[in-house]
N, C-alpha and C positions, 0 to 999 in steps of 0.2 A: 488467601494465606499471607500475602505480603502486608495487608492491612492489619492483621493480628500482630505480626511482628513489629510494625510501626507503633502500635499501641503499647506493646511491651517495652519498646525503647523509650517512649515518653515516660512510662512509669519508672524505668531505671534512671533516667535523667532527673526525674523529680526526687527520687530517693537520694541521689548523689547531692543535689542542691540542699535537700533537707539535712543530710549528714554534715555538709560543710557549715550550714547555719548553726546546727547543734554544737559543732566543735568550737566555732568562733564565740558564740554566746557562753558556752561552758567555761572556756578558758578566761573569758572576760570577767565573769562573775565568780566562778569558783576559785580561780587562781589569782584573780585581781590583776590580770595583765592589761596592757593597753590594747586598743583595737588592732594596732599593727602587729604587736607581739602575739595576740590571739589568732590572727590570720596565719602568721608564720608557724606557730605551734600546731595549728590544725593541719596545715599542709604537710609538715614533716612527719606528723603522727600518722595521718592517713596514708601517705606514700611510704611509710616505714623506712625513711631515710636515716633517721636516728642521729641527727646532728647534736642533739643534747638540748637540755631545757634552757630557756632564756633566763630563768631564775628558779630556785628550788620550789617544788610543789608541796602544798600542804596535803594532808591525808585525803580530804574531800576531792581535791583536784587530781590526786593519783588514782583514786577509784574511778573518777570520771574519765581519765585518760585510758584506763583499762577497758572501760565500757566502749569508749569511742573506737579503740583499736579493734575490738571484737565486731562492732557494728560495721566498721569500714571494710573489714575482711569479707563479711557477708554481702554487703551492698556492692562493693567493687567486683567481687566474684560473680554476682548475679548480672551486673551490667556488662561485664566482659563476655560472659557466656551468651547473653541475649544478642549483643552486637555481632559476635562471631557467628552465631547461628543465623542471624538475619543476612549477613553477607554471603554465607555459604548457601542459604536457601534461595536468595535472590539469583545467584549464579545458576543453581540447579533449576530454578523455575524458568529462567531464560533458556537454558539448555533444553528442558522438556518442551517448552513452547516451540523452539526452533525445530526440534525433532517432529513434533506434531504437524507443523506447517510443511515440513519436508515430506512427510508421509502423504499428505494431501496432494502435493505437487507430483509425487512419484506415481500417483494413480491417474493423473491427467493424460489425455491423448487428444491430438488435434486441437490443442489450446493455443492461445495467443500469448506471446511474451512481449511485455512493454519494458523497454530499457530507459530508465530515467523517469522520475515522478515529479517533474516540474509542471509548468502550465500545460504544455501539450500532452504530457503523459497522463495528467489528471483528466483532461478532456477525453482522451482515448479510453481511459478506464471507465469513466461515467457512461460513455456510449456503449461499451461492451457490456456493462452491467444492465443497461436498458434492454439489450437484446439477449440477455442471459447467456453470454458467451464466456466460457471459462478462460481465465487469464492469470498470468503471473507477472509480478513487477520486480525488476532488478534495480536496486537503488543503492548507491554508495554511501549516502549520508545516513548514519545510524539513527540520528535524531528524527529524521523524516520517517524512518521505518517504525520507530517506537510510537510516533504520533499517529500514524495512519493505519498501523497493523490492526486487522479485524478478522472476523470469521469470513467476511465476503472478499477481503483483499489479502492475497498471499504475497509476501515479500521474500526475495532472496537478497541478503545483504552482501555487497561486494562490487568489484569492478567487472563490468560486462566484457572488458577486453580480454579477460582471462577465460580460457576454455572451461576451467573447472566450474566457474560461476554459471556459465551458459548451460553446462550439463546439469547442474543442480536445478536450474529452471526448467529442465526437460526439453532442451532445444532439439534433441534427436527425435522427439515425438511431436513437436509443435507443428502447427499448420501455418502460423504466421508469426513474424517478429516485427515489432515496431520500435525503431531506434529513435527516441525523441530527446536525445541529449542536446544541450545548447551549443556544444563545440563540434564543428564539422569534422575535424580530424578524429575525434572520439567516435563519432558515428561511422566514419570510414573504417576504423579498426574493428568495430563491432560487426559491421556488415561482412567484412573479410573473414572474421573468425566464425561467424554463424554460418556463412555460406560453405565454408570448408567442412563443417560438421554435418550440416544438413543441406544437401544439394537440391532437394525438392521443395523445401519450405519457401513460402512467399515472404519477401522482406520489403518492408516499407521504411524509408528513412527520412528524417528531417534534414534540411539543408538551409544554411543562411546565405551562402555565397553562390552565385551562378557558376563560378569556376569549379565548384565541388560537385555540381550536378552530374557531369559525365563521369567523374571519378567514382562516385557512388554507384552509378549504373554499371561501370566496368567492374567494380568490386563484387557485384552480384545483387544489387538492389533492384527489385521489380518496379517499384514506384519510388519517386523522390518528390517530397512535398516541400515547398518553400513558403512558409507562413507569411513572411514579409511581403512576398510578391502577391500572394492571394489577398492579403489585407489591402494593399494598394489598389489592386483591381476592383476589390469590393467597394472601396471609397469612390473610385472613379465611376463605377456603375451607378452609385447613388446620385450622380450628377446627370448621367446619360439616360438611364431608364429607372428613375427612382421608384415609381409605382410597382413596376415588375419586380424589382429587387426587394421591395418591402413585402410583397406577397410571398416571395421565395423565402425570405427571412421568417415570415410568419408560419410558413409551411415547413417547419423543421422536421427532420427525420425522427426526432424524439421530442415530445413535449411533456414536461413534468413526469418523466419516467415512462411515458406511454408512447408506443410506436404508431406512426401514421403512414409510413412508407415501408414496403416489404418486398423482398425478392423471393420468388417461388421457383423451385427447381422443377424440371419436367416430371420427375418421379412422383411429385406430390399431386399434380393435376392429372397425370396419366399413370396411375400405379400399375395398371395391367400392360403398359407399354403399347397400347393400341393407338394408332394415329388419330388425333382429333384436331379440330380447328378451334380458334378462340371462341367462336360462336357455340361450338359443341359443349365446352366446359361451363358456359353460362355463368361466369364468375360474378357479373354485375347483379343478376337476379338472386343468386344464391347467397351472396355476402354483402352486397352493396358497394364493394370495392371496384375500382376501374383500372384497367390495364393501360399503362402509359408508355411502356417500353418492352422491347423483346430483344434478347441477345441470342443469336444463333450459335450453334456448336463451334463454328469457326471464328467466333469473336466479333461478328458484325452486329451493330445495334440498329434497331428500327424504332423510331419514335412514333407513338400513337399508331400501332399496327392495325391493319384491317381485320375485321371479324372473320374473314375467310382465310386468314393466314393459318397454314398447317403447322402445328407444333412438331419440332424435331427432337429426337432423343438428345439429352445433355444440353438442351436449351434452357433459358431462364426468362421468366416473366417478371417485370417490375410493375407493382400495383400500388395504388394510392387509395386512402380512405380515412375516415375518422377513426380514432382509437378503438371505439366499440366495433366498428366494421372490421378492423384488422383482427381483433380478438375473435370475431365470428369466422373470419377467414382461417385462423389457426385451428379452430374447432372443426370446421367443415372439411378441411383438407389434412387434418392431423399433423400440422406443422409444429 
């Protein structure tokens, strides 16, 4: 729709330029004005200011002036109507678009809210898209919103420190909130506000300073991530255990939009809730994936668990495999 209006605006501008050229050349040759006087007469005639003629007009120039006035009324009226309609339609289009996005957000439950669409926010969004997790992004910069808004990415424009904006993003129904703002104080306010609205939601916050770590924890953040610290540790590990780290880097959780590490809930492998061991579910033979970790209901982790380990209700298995094996895992256990 907006493209059609832009084409009409271009036509209107072309008509105005053509009308101005017609006026200048008409007064120059019909009234024998100088170029300067011709431009002046064209402008006061089109604008209907009526300052008066530079010099008396002959009959041909008078007829031309009448025609120019009639043409200018039509052209300027058309141009004004098109520009006005474009402005109003653009506002209505943006309003309709915002309402459409808000309706999508209102239907979400147990989704993820990402606050800030900077470098960390974009990485989080890409990971969530890989795992097909529904999410909403809160971003203050309207230019960023217009640039990245799409059917797959839903934005709420505004300051996440305000409860109204958090509620628009569905914080009351959200499962997780990721605060990825560059400023620690802003993250702290977001965590405080979000925790007051939703006491059960998991909150993950970014931090730059170590002194902010405990404050964010106290404010209600379940996890606090320090990208600079992780980056330094990563670089040091390249010196201490370079081959191991290179393998881990190669073994990314998502490669080219395809998953190769997955967690499986107890209900997926034991849908009837009957106790089974890792050997009983026969995951390796059925899917090709290998179990590399086990999280017990009380939160304890076991790395490379034994085949004889009895699975408990509310436990989680961590499995690894090639993307095609993970896809087979999803089909086999209806994940």
